[in-house]
Phi, psi and omega in degrees: 000141182264143176284172183301329182268016176068020174252142176300150185294332183286350177285118184260176184299325181294320179292319177298315176300316178301318177295319179294322178295316176299318179298317180294317177299321177297315184294320178295316178298316178301311180299316179297316178295317179299313179298314180299310182299309185287325177296313181296327181283323195249337186259130181297145182289331177261110181288128178255329181220165178285342183249155175286144176271172189303320180297320178293316178300315178298315180301313181295319176303311181295316180299314179296316180297314179295320180298318179290319179299313181295317178301316178297316178299315180296318178300316180293321178295319177297321179293332180265017179074028177085003177277134178296154181277000000 
């Protein structure tokens, strides 16, 4: 029987905490990889100004969007047993 919050009753607080911890680790790793990838791709190595210029901003916007799209597609494929959608 499922509890009101749709979790089996045998799932205890420790398991829930463990799942939340893994999710947080995943999100931190995702953010770090995204930041590293898009920064290296889009930001000039020689800093000229303290602010990003328009081309860098545009590149970062596109890079983040594509990175998230690809990550979502891969997640969906893994959830579907590796079958493309």
